[in-house]
N, C-alpha and C positions, 0 to 999 in steps of 0.2 A: 238423578239429581245434578245439576250444574252449577256453575259460579258464574256465569257472566262473563268470564275472560275468554276472549275468541282466541281461538289455538290457530286456525288458518282459514282460508277463502277457499271457496270450492267454485267452479264453473259448470253451470248445467250445460250438457250437452245435449239433452234431450227431455221432453216432457210427452208422457202418451196418458191420453184417456181410457180407460179401460172401465165400463159397468159401474160407473159412479167412483171411481177411484182415480187417483193420478199416480202415473210411474214415472220417478226422476232419475235419469242417467247422469251422475256426477262426477267430475274429476277433481282429484285433490291430491296433494302432496301425503295426506294421512290415509288415503285408501290401503295402501301397504300394510298398514297396523289395525285394520278393521276386522272385525270379523261376521257373520251373518248371526242376527239376533241381537247386535249392540245398538244401543239408543246415541243416537248424534244429534244434537241440537243444529238447525237450520235456520238461520235468521230469527233463532230463538223456537222453533218448533220441533219438538222432542219426535223424531222419525225413526223407525227401526231399519236398520240394514237388511236386506233380503238377499242381495248378491254383491260378491268382491271380486274384481278383475282389475287389479292394480295397472294403470295409475286411476282406475274408473271404480264406482261403486253404484248400487242399486236402493232405494228406498221408496215407499210406498205411502201414499197419504188416502184416508177415508173421507168420508162426506164429511163429518163433524169438523175435520181439521179444515177441509176446502172452504167451510162456511163460516168459520171464525176467526181466519188468517188470511195473509196475502198470497197465499201460495198457488191461488187460480191464475193470479196474474204473471208467474214466473214464466220467464222465456227462454230458448236456447240461447248460450254466450253470456247469459247473466251471471253476475258473481255474487254469492252468498256467503255471510258468516258461518262458520263452523267451529263447532266444540263436541268433545267427547265427554261422557260423563267423569264427575268429579272422582277421584280416590280417597278413601276414607282418611289415608296417611299423609294427604297434601294440605298445604295450607290453603285457606278459603280467602283468596285475595278478591272476589267480589261480593256477592250476596248469595244466598240461597234462592236457586231457580230451577223450576220443575221442567219447564220446556213446554208447559201446558199454557199457550196462548188466551188471554183473557178476551181480547178487543182489539180492532185496528185502530191506530190514530193516525190525523192527517199532520204533515207537517205546512204549519202556516206562516212560518218566517224562519230564514235562515240569514244568518248574521255573522259576518267575518270580518275578524281583527288580523294583525299580525299573529301568527301562533296561536290563534284562538279563534274556536267557531262555537256560535251559539243557535240551537234550533229550537224552535216553539211548538210544539203540537198541540191539538186538539183532540180531546177523548169526548165520548159519549159521556153526558152529564149525569149519568145514575153511577158512572164510577169515581165520582169526584172523592167520595170518602176514602177511596184507597190510594190517594196521593196526598202526599204531606211534604212540606218544606224541608228539605234536605234529606229526604228520606231515597230510598233506592227503588229503582226500577229497570225494568229489563225492555231495552227498545232494539229489534231486530237480533235479541240474544246478546245484546252487550248491558252490561251492568252498570247503569250510570246513576247520577244522584239530582234529583230534582231542586228547582227553585222557582221563583216569581209564582209560586201555584195561586191559579185561580179555580174559578168554579169550574170550568171545564178545559184549561189550559196550563202547559207547565212547561220550563225551559230546561234544557241541559247543556252544557258545558263541555266542550270536548278539547282534550290536549291534544297537541301534535303526534305522539305516539300512537293514540286511538284512532284520531285521523287517518294515519296512513296504513293502520294495520287492520283496518276493519271496513265495512262498506258503507259507513256513515257517510263518506266523504263523496257517495254519489246521490245521497238524499237531496232533494230539491223540493221546493215549496210545490204542494198539492200533492206529493206523492205519500202512498198509505205505507205505515209500518205496523210490524206486529208489538203489542205491547202485552208483557205479563208483569203484574204488580206485585208486590211482595207478600209471600205467603203468610207469613206471620199478621201481616195487616188483613189480609183475607181471614183468615180465622178469627180474629178479634170481632171484625165488622158482623160475620156470620153469629159469633156468639151474643152481641147486642141484640141483633134481630130477633131470637128464638129466646131471648130471656124475658 
């Protein structure tokens, strides 16, 4: 379980395709604190550490992850957002995030003002019930608040700290991002469907 508060950035060193899986070698300042079998969110995707050799570590993504996320487009030298699992005795500064990406969204507009950035994302319309005004959403692993919600779009506003310390600063129009909807909203939606 994660909070959507980004801890560090990682630099992809190499992406290797092996028998339908992707193996990623990543460099990060948090590598020395990792252990094999730990879960780390990579742009919001929960991946298991399979090897540690500081300042590098290795993770692996299976076909389900490759199909539902943007991971297949990742390349060497690209920066990604990283977050280790939350501790039960820590403050929950973001919202409950599982690291299970639901879909991809496309950035359709990037608006810049002094010390303020707004991004508009478009999602598949079938996910519309899971996005609410002032609700939480996870974009590339970052916990953000939605506003200007429509049938298939929503906006997020980015403060200077988040802009400087996450990879949202690299997102341009037409880029794809990973989206995880609020887990409580997903359970409520499911209960309504089966009732």
